Biopython code that builds the backbone (N, CA, C, O; Angstrom):
import numpy as np
from Bio.PDB.StructureBuilder import StructureBuilder

atoms = [
    (1, "MET", "N", (105.387, 93.144, 89.265)),
    (1, "MET", "CA", (105.142, 91.719, 89.101)),
    (1, "MET", "C", (104.852, 91.123, 90.467)),
    (1, "MET", "O", (105.560, 91.399, 91.435)),
    (2, "THR", "N", (103.809, 90.304, 90.545)),
    (2, "THR", "CA", (103.452, 89.650, 91.800)),
    (2, "THR", "C", (103.827, 88.177, 91.745)),
    (2, "THR", "O", (103.559, 87.474, 90.770)),
    (3, "ILE", "N", (104.453, 87.743, 92.819)),
    (3, "ILE", "CA", (104.909, 86.362, 92.957)),
    (3, "ILE", "C", (104.089, 85.692, 94.055)),
    (3, "ILE", "O", (103.846, 86.281, 95.108)),
    (4, "LEU", "N", (103.667, 84.460, 93.801)),
    (4, "LEU", "CA", (102.978, 83.661, 94.812)),
    (4, "LEU", "C", (103.986, 82.707, 95.432)),
    (4, "LEU", "O", (104.645, 81.945, 94.725)),
    (5, "ILE", "N", (104.105, 82.749, 96.750)),
    (5, "ILE", "CA", (104.949, 81.811, 97.488)),
    (5, "ILE", "C", (104.023, 80.875, 98.252)),
    (5, "ILE", "O", (103.136, 81.327, 98.975)),
    (6, "VAL", "N", (104.230, 79.560, 98.090)),
    (6, "VAL", "CA", (103.437, 78.579, 98.837)),
    (6, "VAL", "C", (104.417, 77.672, 99.564)),
    (6, "VAL", "O", (105.101, 76.852, 98.952)),
    (7, "ASP", "N", (104.472, 77.833, 100.880)),
    (7, "ASP", "CA", (105.397, 77.037, 101.684)),
    (7, "ASP", "C", (104.854, 76.949, 103.105)),
    (7, "ASP", "O", (104.427, 77.953, 103.675)),
    (8, "ASP", "N", (104.872, 75.756, 103.672)),
    (8, "ASP", "CA", (104.351, 75.575, 105.026)),
    (8, "ASP", "C", (105.378, 75.918, 106.110)),
    (8, "ASP", "O", (105.042, 75.916, 107.294)),
    (9, "ASP", "N", (106.601, 76.208, 105.729)),
    (9, "ASP", "CA", (107.639, 76.620, 106.675)),
    (9, "ASP", "C", (107.553, 78.140, 106.820)),
    (9, "ASP", "O", (108.036, 78.885, 105.967)),
    (10, "MET", "N", (106.930, 78.587, 107.914)),
    (10, "MET", "CA", (106.655, 80.002, 108.094)),
    (10, "MET", "C", (107.930, 80.847, 108.088)),
    (10, "MET", "O", (107.952, 81.915, 107.476)),
    (11, "ALA", "N", (108.976, 80.397, 108.748)),
    (11, "ALA", "CA", (110.215, 81.180, 108.806)),
    (11, "ALA", "C", (110.816, 81.355, 107.409)),
    (11, "ALA", "O", (111.227, 82.456, 107.041)),
    (12, "PHE", "N", (110.865, 80.274, 106.636)),
    (12, "PHE", "CA", (111.398, 80.351, 105.272)),
    (12, "PHE", "C", (110.522, 81.239, 104.408)),
    (12, "PHE", "O", (111.020, 82.102, 103.684)),
    (13, "ARG", "N", (109.202, 81.024, 104.486)),
    (13, "ARG", "CA", (108.254, 81.798, 103.681)),
    (13, "ARG", "C", (108.371, 83.292, 103.991)),
    (13, "ARG", "O", (108.401, 84.115, 103.076)),
    (14, "ASP", "N", (108.438, 83.642, 105.269)),
    (14, "ASP", "CA", (108.541, 85.047, 105.658)),
    (14, "ASP", "C", (109.867, 85.665, 105.196)),
    (14, "ASP", "O", (109.891, 86.803, 104.725)),
    (15, "ALA", "N", (110.957, 84.925, 105.329)),
    (15, "ALA", "CA", (112.264, 85.436, 104.894)),
    (15, "ALA", "C", (112.286, 85.647, 103.387)),
    (15, "ALA", "O", (112.788, 86.664, 102.906)),
    (16, "LEU", "N", (111.744, 84.694, 102.644)),
    (16, "LEU", "CA", (111.709, 84.811, 101.192)),
    (16, "LEU", "C", (110.821, 85.981, 100.773)),
    (16, "LEU", "O", (111.179, 86.750, 99.880)),
    (17, "GLU", "N", (109.678, 86.109, 101.413)),
    (17, "GLU", "CA", (108.779, 87.223, 101.112)),
    (17, "GLU", "C", (109.474, 88.560, 101.378)),
    (17, "GLU", "O", (109.403, 89.469, 100.552)),
    (18, "ARG", "N", (110.132, 88.682, 102.505)),
    (18, "ARG", "CA", (110.835, 89.911, 102.872)),
    (18, "ARG", "C", (111.933, 90.243, 101.845)),
    (18, "ARG", "O", (112.052, 91.386, 101.404)),
    (19, "ASP", "N", (112.730, 89.232, 101.471)),
    (19, "ASP", "CA", (113.813, 89.446, 100.496)),
    (19, "ASP", "C", (113.269, 89.884, 99.144)),
    (19, "ASP", "O", (113.811, 90.796, 98.518)),
    (20, "LEU", "N", (112.203, 89.239, 98.695)),
    (20, "LEU", "CA", (111.636, 89.582, 97.387)),
    (20, "LEU", "C", (111.013, 90.978, 97.399)),
    (20, "LEU", "O", (111.140, 91.720, 96.426)),
    (21, "ARG", "N", (110.342, 91.338, 98.490)),
    (21, "ARG", "CA", (109.762, 92.679, 98.596)),
    (21, "ARG", "C", (110.856, 93.749, 98.568)),
    (21, "ARG", "O", (110.699, 94.794, 97.936)),
    (22, "ARG", "N", (111.962, 93.476, 99.258)),
    (22, "ARG", "CA", (113.081, 94.430, 99.283)),
    (22, "ARG", "C", (113.671, 94.675, 97.895)),
    (22, "ARG", "O", (114.222, 95.742, 97.627)),
    (23, "THR", "N", (113.554, 93.693, 97.029)),
    (23, "THR", "CA", (114.092, 93.852, 95.676)),
    (23, "THR", "C", (113.027, 94.350, 94.689)),
    (23, "THR", "O", (113.274, 94.402, 93.484)),
    (24, "GLY", "N", (111.851, 94.713, 95.200)),
    (24, "GLY", "CA", (110.849, 95.360, 94.367)),
    (24, "GLY", "C", (109.704, 94.513, 93.864)),
    (24, "GLY", "O", (108.864, 95.005, 93.111)),
    (25, "TYR", "N", (109.647, 93.252, 94.258)),
    (25, "TYR", "CA", (108.558, 92.385, 93.808)),
    (25, "TYR", "C", (107.337, 92.537, 94.703)),
    (25, "TYR", "O", (107.464, 92.791, 95.901)),
    (26, "GLY", "N", (106.170, 92.382, 94.124)),
    (26, "GLY", "CA", (104.958, 92.217, 94.905)),
    (26, "GLY", "C", (104.858, 90.744, 95.265)),
    (26, "GLY", "O", (105.185, 89.887, 94.444)),
    (27, "VAL", "N", (104.415, 90.434, 96.472)),
    (27, "VAL", "CA", (104.411, 89.045, 96.937)),
    (27, "VAL", "C", (103.112, 88.728, 97.664)),
    (27, "VAL", "O", (102.620, 89.525, 98.464)),
    (28, "CYS", "N", (102.562, 87.548, 97.372)),
    (28, "CYS", "CA", (101.482, 86.964, 98.168)),
    (28, "CYS", "C", (102.048, 85.664, 98.723)),
    (28, "CYS", "O", (102.587, 84.847, 97.977)),
    (29, "ALA", "N", (101.927, 85.477, 100.018)),
    (29, "ALA", "CA", (102.462, 84.275, 100.654)),
    (29, "ALA", "C", (101.319, 83.427, 101.191)),
    (29, "ALA", "O", (100.356, 83.940, 101.761)),
    (30, "ALA", "N", (101.446, 82.109, 100.996)),
    (30, "ALA", "CA", (100.420, 81.166, 101.435)),
    (30, "ALA", "C", (101.084, 79.976, 102.106)),
    (30, "ALA", "O", (102.184, 79.570, 101.732)),
    (31, "ALA", "N", (100.405, 79.423, 103.098)),
    (31, "ALA", "CA", (100.951, 78.286, 103.843)),
    (31, "ALA", "C", (100.576, 76.943, 103.239)),
    (31, "ALA", "O", (101.228, 75.938, 103.521)),
    (32, "GLY", "N", (99.548, 76.909, 102.422)),
    (32, "GLY", "CA", (99.092, 75.639, 101.863)),
    (32, "GLY", "C", (98.038, 75.852, 100.799)),
    (32, "GLY", "O", (97.863, 76.957, 100.287)),
    (33, "LEU", "N", (97.337, 74.777, 100.473)),
    (33, "LEU", "CA", (96.381, 74.762, 99.366)),
    (33, "LEU", "C", (95.280, 75.815, 99.518)),
    (33, "LEU", "O", (95.052, 76.601, 98.598)),
    (34, "ALA", "N", (94.603, 75.842, 100.653)),
    (34, "ALA", "CA", (93.468, 76.754, 100.817)),
    (34, "ALA", "C", (93.887, 78.205, 100.676)),
    (34, "ALA", "O", (93.235, 78.967, 99.963)),
    (35, "SER", "N", (94.958, 78.601, 101.341)),
    (35, "SER", "CA", (95.386, 79.998, 101.260)),
    (35, "SER", "C", (95.974, 80.328, 99.885)),
    (35, "SER", "O", (95.897, 81.475, 99.444)),
    (36, "ALA", "N", (96.558, 79.343, 99.206)),
    (36, "ALA", "CA", (97.068, 79.568, 97.842)),
    (36, "ALA", "C", (95.907, 79.815, 96.880)),
    (36, "ALA", "O", (95.973, 80.719, 96.046)),
    (37, "LEU", "N", (94.852, 79.020, 96.992)),
    (37, "LEU", "CA", (93.687, 79.210, 96.132)),
    (37, "LEU", "C", (93.043, 80.570, 96.375)),
    (37, "LEU", "O", (92.631, 81.244, 95.431)),
    (38, "GLU", "N", (92.958, 80.967, 97.626)),
    (38, "GLU", "CA", (92.412, 82.282, 97.964)),
    (38, "GLU", "C", (93.272, 83.390, 97.348)),
    (38, "GLU", "O", (92.738, 84.351, 96.794)),
    (39, "ALA", "N", (94.590, 83.260, 97.440)),
    (39, "ALA", "CA", (95.503, 84.262, 96.866)),
    (39, "ALA", "C", (95.348, 84.334, 95.354)),
    (39, "ALA", "O", (95.422, 85.420, 94.778)),
    (40, "LEU", "N", (95.134, 83.194, 94.703)),
    (40, "LEU", "CA", (94.952, 83.177, 93.247)),
    (40, "LEU", "C", (93.677, 83.904, 92.822)),
    (40, "LEU", "O", (93.617, 84.484, 91.738)),
    (41, "LEU", "N", (92.666, 83.869, 93.677)),
    (41, "LEU", "CA", (91.409, 84.563, 93.368)),
    (41, "LEU", "C", (91.515, 86.068, 93.582)),
    (41, "LEU", "O", (90.757, 86.838, 92.992)),
    (42, "GLN", "N", (92.453, 86.484, 94.424)),
    (42, "GLN", "CA", (92.542, 87.895, 94.795)),
    (42, "GLN", "C", (93.526, 88.712, 93.969)),
    (42, "GLN", "O", (93.450, 89.940, 93.973)),
    (43, "ALA", "N", (94.446, 88.068, 93.261)),
    (43, "ALA", "CA", (95.463, 88.825, 92.520)),
    (43, "ALA", "C", (95.948, 88.016, 91.324)),
    (43, "ALA", "O", (95.761, 86.801, 91.257)),
    (44, "THR", "N", (96.575, 88.716, 90.381)),
    (44, "THR", "CA", (97.189, 88.067, 89.234)),
    (44, "THR", "C", (98.658, 87.846, 89.549)),
    (44, "THR", "O", (99.367, 88.781, 89.922)),
    (45, "HIS", "N", (99.107, 86.625, 89.401)),
    (45, "HIS", "CA", (100.491, 86.273, 89.713)),
    (45, "HIS", "C", (101.228, 85.915, 88.429)),
    (45, "HIS", "O", (100.676, 85.256, 87.548)),
    (46, "ARG", "N", (102.471, 86.351, 88.331)),
    (46, "ARG", "CA", (103.274, 86.060, 87.150)),
    (46, "ARG", "C", (104.058, 84.769, 87.289)),
    (46, "ARG", "O", (104.429, 84.147, 86.294)),
    (47, "ILE", "N", (104.311, 84.367, 88.541)),
    (47, "ILE", "CA", (105.115, 83.166, 88.788)),
    (47, "ILE", "C", (104.793, 82.665, 90.192)),
    (47, "ILE", "O", (104.358, 83.434, 91.049)),
    (48, "ALA", "N", (105.010, 81.372, 90.421)),
    (48, "ALA", "CA", (104.755, 80.795, 91.743)),
    (48, "ALA", "C", (105.977, 80.006, 92.217)),
    (48, "ALA", "O", (106.596, 79.269, 91.449)),
    (49, "LEU", "N", (106.305, 80.176, 93.479)),
    (49, "LEU", "CA", (107.372, 79.430, 94.143)),
    (49, "LEU", "C", (106.679, 78.490, 95.117)),
    (49, "LEU", "O", (106.048, 78.938, 96.074)),
    (50, "VAL", "N", (106.793, 77.184, 94.875)),
    (50, "VAL", "CA", (106.001, 76.215, 95.630)),
    (50, "VAL", "C", (106.902, 75.172, 96.272)),
    (50, "VAL", "O", (107.748, 74.576, 95.605)),
    (51, "ASN", "N", (106.718, 74.953, 97.569)),
    (51, "ASN", "CA", (107.434, 73.896, 98.278)),
    (51, "ASN", "C", (107.020, 72.553, 97.668)),
    (51, "ASN", "O", (105.832, 72.238, 97.598)),
    (52, "ALA", "N", (107.991, 71.779, 97.233)),
    (52, "ALA", "CA", (107.710, 70.493, 96.592)),
    (52, "ALA", "C", (107.241, 69.432, 97.584)),
    (52, "ALA", "O", (106.800, 68.357, 97.178)),
    (53, "HIS", "N", (107.333, 69.723, 98.877)),
    (53, "HIS", "CA", (107.030, 68.713, 99.890)),
    (53, "HIS", "C", (105.946, 69.169, 100.862)),
    (53, "HIS", "O", (106.062, 68.966, 102.070)),
    (54, "LEU", "N", (104.900, 69.781, 100.335)),
    (54, "LEU", "CA", (103.770, 70.152, 101.187)),
    (54, "LEU", "C", (103.033, 68.886, 101.621)),
    (54, "LEU", "O", (103.017, 67.899, 100.884)),
    (55, "PRO", "N", (102.428, 68.902, 102.798)),
    (55, "PRO", "CA", (101.721, 67.703, 103.272)),
    (55, "PRO", "C", (100.442, 67.427, 102.491)),
    (55, "PRO", "O", (99.902, 68.301, 101.814)),
    (56, "TYR", "N", (99.975, 66.188, 102.604)),
    (56, "TYR", "CA", (98.683, 65.744, 102.076)),
    (56, "TYR", "C", (98.567, 65.852, 100.556)),
    (56, "TYR", "O", (97.454, 65.956, 100.040)),
    (57, "GLY", "N", (99.663, 65.831, 99.838)),
    (57, "GLY", "CA", (99.608, 65.901, 98.384)),
    (57, "GLY", "C", (99.202, 67.259, 97.845)),
    (57, "GLY", "O", (98.812, 67.380, 96.684)),
    (58, "GLU", "N", (99.293, 68.289, 98.693)),
    (58, "GLU", "CA", (98.857, 69.621, 98.275)),
    (58, "GLU", "C", (99.700, 70.182, 97.135)),
    (58, "GLU", "O", (99.191, 70.945, 96.314)),
    (59, "THR", "N", (100.973, 69.820, 97.071)),
    (59, "THR", "CA", (101.830, 70.348, 96.006)),
    (59, "THR", "C", (101.254, 69.999, 94.642)),
    (59, "THR", "O", (101.135, 70.869, 93.780)),
    (60, "ARG", "N", (100.897, 68.738, 94.440)),
    (60, "ARG", "CA", (100.334, 68.302, 93.160)),
    (60, "ARG", "C", (99.079, 69.095, 92.796)),
    (60, "ARG", "O", (98.895, 69.501, 91.649)),
    (61, "GLN", "N", (98.229, 69.305, 93.787)),
    (61, "GLN", "CA", (96.973, 70.022, 93.541)),
    (61, "GLN", "C", (97.229, 71.492, 93.189)),
    (61, "GLN", "O", (96.612, 72.037, 92.274)),
    (62, "ILE", "N", (98.133, 72.114, 93.918)),
    (62, "ILE", "CA", (98.450, 73.525, 93.646)),
    (62, "ILE", "C", (99.063, 73.675, 92.259)),
    (62, "ILE", "O", (98.681, 74.568, 91.502)),
    (63, "VAL", "N", (100.014, 72.803, 91.925)),
    (63, "VAL", "CA", (100.662, 72.882, 90.611)),
    (63, "VAL", "C", (99.640, 72.669, 89.497)),
    (63, "VAL", "O", (99.720, 73.331, 88.463)),
    (64, "ALA", "N", (98.693, 71.771, 89.681)),
    (64, "ALA", "CA", (97.659, 71.542, 88.663)),
    (64, "ALA", "C", (96.844, 72.814, 88.421)),
    (64, "ALA", "O", (96.555, 73.159, 87.275)),
    (65, "VAL", "N", (96.478, 73.499, 89.482)),
    (65, "VAL", "CA", (95.723, 74.749, 89.349)),
    (65, "VAL", "C", (96.576, 75.817, 88.665)),
    (65, "VAL", "O", (96.095, 76.530, 87.785)),
    (66, "LEU", "N", (97.829, 75.924, 89.068)),
    (66, "LEU", "CA", (98.727, 76.910, 88.465)),
    (66, "LEU", "C", (98.918, 76.648, 86.972)),
    (66, "LEU", "O", (98.987, 77.588, 86.180)),
    (67, "ARG", "N", (99.001, 75.386, 86.590)),
    (67, "ARG", "CA", (99.125, 75.025, 85.169)),
    (67, "ARG", "C", (97.904, 75.511, 84.389)),
    (67, "ARG", "O", (98.036, 76.072, 83.302)),
    (68, "ARG", "N", (96.706, 75.289, 84.959)),
    (68, "ARG", "CA", (95.481, 75.728, 84.278)),
    (68, "ARG", "C", (95.437, 77.249, 84.139)),
    (68, "ARG", "O", (94.810, 77.769, 83.216)),
    (69, "CYS", "N", (96.101, 77.964, 85.053)),
    (69, "CYS", "CA", (96.155, 79.427, 85.009)),
    (69, "CYS", "C", (97.354, 79.934, 84.208)),
    (69, "CYS", "O", (97.554, 81.143, 84.095)),
    (70, "ALA", "N", (98.154, 79.018, 83.651)),
    (70, "ALA", "CA", (99.353, 79.360, 82.866)),
    (70, "ALA", "C", (100.366, 80.164, 83.680)),
    (70, "ALA", "O", (101.004, 81.080, 83.160)),
    (71, "ILE", "N", (100.506, 79.816, 84.955)),
    (71, "ILE", "CA", (101.484, 80.468, 85.830)),
    (71, "ILE", "C", (102.684, 79.537, 85.962)),
    (71, "ILE", "O", (102.529, 78.398, 86.402)),
    (72, "PRO", "N", (103.880, 79.999, 85.587)),
    (72, "PRO", "CA", (105.077, 79.167, 85.725)),
    (72, "PRO", "C", (105.337, 78.812, 87.190)),
    (72, "PRO", "O", (105.065, 79.603, 88.093)),
    (73, "VAL", "N", (105.871, 77.604, 87.405)),
    (73, "VAL", "CA", (106.090, 77.087, 88.760)),
    (73, "VAL", "C", (107.562, 76.766, 88.987)),
    (73, "VAL", "O", (108.185, 76.039, 88.212)),
    (74, "VAL", "N", (108.099, 77.322, 90.061)),
    (74, "VAL", "CA", (109.425, 76.942, 90.537)),
    (74, "VAL", "C", (109.194, 76.095, 91.785)),
    (74, "VAL", "O", (108.673, 76.579, 92.790)),
    (75, "LEU", "N", (109.590, 74.819, 91.707)),
    (75, "LEU", "CA", (109.473, 73.949, 92.874)),
    (75, "LEU", "C", (110.699, 74.128, 93.752)),
    (75, "LEU", "O", (111.832, 74.122, 93.270)),
    (76, "LEU", "N", (110.459, 74.287, 95.042)),
    (76, "LEU", "CA", (111.529, 74.425, 96.023)),
    (76, "LEU", "C", (111.666, 73.097, 96.753)),
    (76, "LEU", "O", (110.788, 72.704, 97.522)),
    (77, "VAL", "N", (112.775, 72.410, 96.503)),
    (77, "VAL", "CA", (113.000, 71.061, 97.017)),
    (77, "VAL", "C", (113.909, 71.124, 98.232)),
    (77, "VAL", "O", (114.929, 71.812, 98.226)),
    (78, "GLU", "N", (113.530, 70.403, 99.264)),
    (78, "GLU", "CA", (114.327, 70.351, 100.494)),
    (78, "GLU", "C", (115.392, 69.271, 100.388)),
    (78, "GLU", "O", (115.255, 68.317, 99.623)),
    (79, "ARG", "N", (116.443, 69.435, 101.159)),
    (79, "ARG", "CA", (117.493, 68.415, 101.252)),
    (79, "ARG", "C", (117.123, 67.399, 102.325)),
    (79, "ARG", "O", (116.512, 67.738, 103.339)),
    (80, "ASP", "N", (117.501, 66.157, 102.087)),
    (80, "ASP", "CA", (117.327, 65.102, 103.076)),
    (80, "ASP", "C", (118.251, 65.402, 104.261)),
    (80, "ASP", "O", (119.423, 65.725, 104.066)),
    (81, "ALA", "N", (117.733, 65.296, 105.473)),
    (81, "ALA", "CA", (118.510, 65.639, 106.668)),
    (81, "ALA", "C", (119.723, 64.736, 106.855)),
    (81, "ALA", "O", (120.752, 65.188, 107.357)),
    (82, "GLU", "N", (119.623, 63.476, 106.465)),
    (82, "GLU", "CA", (120.738, 62.544, 106.669)),
    (82, "GLU", "C", (121.752, 62.577, 105.539)),
    (82, "GLU", "O", (122.954, 62.671, 105.789)),
    (83, "SER", "N", (121.288, 62.502, 104.310)),
    (83, "SER", "CA", (122.211, 62.390, 103.176)),
    (83, "SER", "C", (122.647, 63.739, 102.612)),
    (83, "SER", "O", (123.705, 63.844, 101.991)),
    (84, "GLY", "N", (121.835, 64.766, 102.829)),
    (84, "GLY", "CA", (122.130, 66.070, 102.253)),
    (84, "GLY", "C", (121.731, 66.186, 100.793)),
    (84, "GLY", "O", (121.878, 67.250, 100.192)),
    (85, "GLU", "N", (121.230, 65.106, 100.219)),
    (85, "GLU", "CA", (120.792, 65.100, 98.821)),
    (85, "GLU", "C", (119.383, 65.691, 98.719)),
    (85, "GLU", "O", (118.613, 65.628, 99.678)),
    (86, "PRO", "N", (119.042, 66.268, 97.553)),
    (86, "PRO", "CA", (117.678, 66.763, 97.368)),
    (86, "PRO", "C", (116.670, 65.631, 97.546)),
    (86, "PRO", "O", (116.860, 64.531, 97.028)),
    (87, "ARG", "N", (115.594, 65.912, 98.286)),
    (87, "ARG", "CA", (114.553, 64.909, 98.489)),
    (87, "ARG", "C", (113.778, 64.715, 97.202)),
    (87, "ARG", "O", (113.504, 65.669, 96.474)),
    (88, "ALA", "N", (113.433, 63.479, 96.933)),
    (88, "ALA", "CA", (112.634, 63.160, 95.743)),
    (88, "ALA", "C", (111.243, 63.769, 95.898)),
    (88, "ALA", "O", (110.733, 63.915, 97.009)),
    (89, "ASN", "N", (110.646, 64.119, 94.769)),
    (89, "ASN", "CA", (109.265, 64.594, 94.796)),
    (89, "ASN", "C", (108.553, 64.040, 93.570)),
    (89, "ASN", "O", (109.193, 63.639, 92.598)),
    (90, "ASP", "N", (107.235, 64.019, 93.622)),
    (90, "ASP", "CA", (106.472, 63.416, 92.531)),
    (90, "ASP", "C", (105.723, 64.453, 91.684)),
    (90, "ASP", "O", (104.789, 64.115, 90.957)),
    (91, "THR", "N", (106.141, 65.702, 91.787)),
    (91, "THR", "CA", (105.490, 66.773, 91.043)),
    (91, "THR", "C", (106.521, 67.448, 90.156)),
    (91, "THR", "O", (107.664, 67.657, 90.562)),
    (92, "GLU", "N", (106.111, 67.783, 88.953)),
    (92, "GLU", "CA", (107.038, 68.416, 88.024)),
    (92, "GLU", "C", (106.752, 69.909, 87.933)),
    (92, "GLU", "O", (105.626, 70.326, 87.663)),
    (93, "GLY", "N", (107.790, 70.704, 88.164)),
    (93, "GLY", "CA", (107.681, 72.149, 88.001)),
    (93, "GLY", "C", (108.380, 72.581, 86.729)),
    (93, "GLY", "O", (109.012, 71.770, 86.052)),
    (94, "ASP", "N", (108.267, 73.855, 86.404)),
    (94, "ASP", "CA", (108.989, 74.384, 85.253)),
    (94, "ASP", "C", (110.480, 74.451, 85.552)),
    (94, "ASP", "O", (111.309, 74.289, 84.657)),
    (95, "ARG", "N", (110.812, 74.689, 86.805)),
    (95, "ARG", "CA", (112.194, 74.687, 87.283)),
    (95, "ARG", "C", (112.180, 74.135, 88.712)),
    (95, "ARG", "O", (111.158, 74.172, 89.398)),
    (96, "VAL", "N", (113.320, 73.630, 89.136)),
    (96, "VAL", "CA", (113.478, 73.117, 90.502)),
    (96, "VAL", "C", (114.707, 73.771, 91.110)),
    (96, "VAL", "O", (115.781, 73.783, 90.508)),
    (97, "LEU", "N", (114.540, 74.316, 92.311)),
    (97, "LEU", "CA", (115.655, 74.877, 93.064)),
    (97, "LEU", "C", (115.702, 74.206, 94.429)),
    (97, "LEU", "O", (114.672, 73.817, 94.980)),
    (98, "ILE", "N", (116.903, 74.076, 94.963)),
    (98, "ILE", "CA", (117.081, 73.443, 96.270)),
    (98, "ILE", "C", (117.033, 74.507, 97.357)),
    (98, "ILE", "O", (117.704, 75.536, 97.271)),
    (99, "LYS", "N", (116.221, 74.239, 98.388)),
    (99, "LYS", "CA", (116.096, 75.146, 99.531)),
    (99, "LYS", "C", (117.293, 74.982, 100.461)),
    (99, "LYS", "O", (117.805, 73.870, 100.584)),
    (100, "PRO", "N", (117.752, 76.018, 101.106)),
    (100, "PRO", "CA", (117.408, 77.402, 100.798)),
    (100, "PRO", "C", (118.158, 77.851, 99.560)),
    (100, "PRO", "O", (119.318, 77.487, 99.365)),
    (101, "THR", "N", (117.516, 78.623, 98.739)),
    (101, "THR", "CA", (118.140, 79.106, 97.510)),
    (101, "THR", "C", (118.556, 80.559, 97.689)),
    (101, "THR", "O", (117.924, 81.313, 98.429)),
    (102, "GLY", "N", (119.609, 80.933, 97.015)),
    (102, "GLY", "CA", (120.050, 82.316, 97.072)),
    (102, "GLY", "C", (119.131, 83.211, 96.258)),
    (102, "GLY", "O", (118.520, 82.763, 95.288)),
    (103, "LEU", "N", (119.034, 84.457, 96.645)),
    (103, "LEU", "CA", (118.136, 85.387, 95.977)),
    (103, "LEU", "C", (118.558, 85.628, 94.529)),
    (103, "LEU", "O", (117.703, 85.725, 93.649)),
    (104, "VAL", "N", (119.856, 85.726, 94.272)),
    (104, "VAL", "CA", (120.333, 85.957, 92.903)),
    (104, "VAL", "C", (119.962, 84.771, 92.011)),
    (104, "VAL", "O", (119.486, 84.959, 90.892)),
    (105, "GLU", "N", (120.178, 83.552, 92.506)),
    (105, "GLU", "CA", (119.821, 82.361, 91.737)),
    (105, "GLU", "C", (118.316, 82.314, 91.475)),
    (105, "GLU", "O", (117.886, 81.975, 90.373)),
    (106, "LEU", "N", (117.523, 82.652, 92.480)),
    (106, "LEU", "CA", (116.069, 82.659, 92.337)),
    (106, "LEU", "C", (115.631, 83.701, 91.302)),
    (106, "LEU", "O", (114.795, 83.408, 90.448)),
    (107, "GLN", "N", (116.183, 84.895, 91.373)),
    (107, "GLN", "CA", (115.820, 85.935, 90.414)),
    (107, "GLN", "C", (116.188, 85.529, 88.986)),
    (107, "GLN", "O", (115.413, 85.753, 88.056)),
    (108, "ARG", "N", (117.352, 84.940, 88.815)),
    (108, "ARG", "CA", (117.780, 84.484, 87.492)),
    (108, "ARG", "C", (116.813, 83.430, 86.952)),
    (108, "ARG", "O", (116.432, 83.469, 85.782)),
    (109, "CYS", "N", (116.426, 82.506, 87.799)),
    (109, "CYS", "CA", (115.488, 81.451, 87.411)),
    (109, "CYS", "C", (114.138, 82.046, 87.000)),
    (109, "CYS", "O", (113.564, 81.650, 85.986)),
    (110, "MET", "N", (113.640, 82.994, 87.787)),
    (110, "MET", "CA", (112.350, 83.618, 87.465)),
    (110, "MET", "C", (112.427, 84.396, 86.161)),
    (110, "MET", "O", (111.502, 84.331, 85.352)),
    (111, "GLU", "N", (113.512, 85.130, 85.943)),
    (111, "GLU", "CA", (113.684, 85.873, 84.691)),
    (111, "GLU", "C", (113.670, 84.932, 83.492)),
    (111, "GLU", "O", (113.047, 85.237, 82.475)),
    (112, "GLN", "N", (114.343, 83.801, 83.600)),
    (112, "GLN", "CA", (114.382, 82.829, 82.497)),
    (112, "GLN", "C", (112.983, 82.295, 82.202)),
    (112, "GLN", "O", (112.602, 82.156, 81.040)),
    (113, "LEU", "N", (112.232, 82.002, 83.232)),
    (113, "LEU", "CA", (110.879, 81.490, 83.029)),
    (113, "LEU", "C", (109.964, 82.528, 82.382)),
    (113, "LEU", "O", (109.146, 82.198, 81.523)),
    (114, "LEU", "N", (110.108, 83.759, 82.795)),
    (114, "LEU", "CA", (109.225, 84.805, 82.274)),
    (114, "LEU", "C", (109.573, 85.221, 80.853)),
    (114, "LEU", "O", (108.733, 85.785, 80.151)),
    (115, "MET", "N", (110.807, 84.949, 80.418)),
    (115, "MET", "CA", (111.212, 85.307, 79.057)),
    (115, "MET", "C", (110.861, 84.224, 78.042)),
    (115, "MET", "O", (110.889, 84.489, 76.840)),
    (116, "ARG", "N", (110.535, 83.027, 78.483)),
    (116, "ARG", "CA", (110.267, 81.947, 77.542)),
    (116, "ARG", "C", (108.897, 82.112, 76.897)),
    (116, "ARG", "O", (107.983, 82.670, 77.504)),
    (117, "PRO", "N", (108.754, 81.624, 75.658)),
    (117, "PRO", "CA", (107.440, 81.718, 75.003)),
    (117, "PRO", "C", (106.434, 80.797, 75.691)),
    (117, "PRO", "O", (106.790, 79.738, 76.208)),
    (118, "ILE", "N", (105.190, 81.217, 75.686)),
    (118, "ILE", "CA", (104.125, 80.424, 76.329)),
    (118, "ILE", "C", (103.578, 79.416, 75.354)),
    (118, "ILE", "O", (102.676, 78.652, 75.696)),
]
sb = StructureBuilder()
sb.init_structure("model")
sb.init_model(0)
sb.init_chain("A")
sb.init_seg("    ")
for serial, (resi, resn, name, xyz) in enumerate(atoms, 1):
    if name == "N":
        sb.init_residue(resn, " ", resi, " ")
    sb.init_atom(name, np.array(xyz, "f"), 0.0, 1.0, " ", f" {name:<3s}", serial, name[0])
structure = sb.get_structure()
């Protein structure tokens, strides 16, 4: 199974990619809209992990494309630096997880999404 990760935080994206590869997943990682679209053209993805707070409204655009491709979306929401609460976002995913998320929680979430009827 190949997972698409779209996150502009290189350190987080690389760590998540490394963790998922170690557990046996195929992974394509993208920093934003252009590289995500390129990755979608090059491989079939079963699920996408998308930063809910990409700049320039890219999250909305990426999620719209993923919806048209029938790829489930897990939005990764950041915490507010001052309050510690999840930051609001204007895009709806199939599931929302707070960054940084644990690998076990992420795997459970992905399994639930992949088992649901389309």
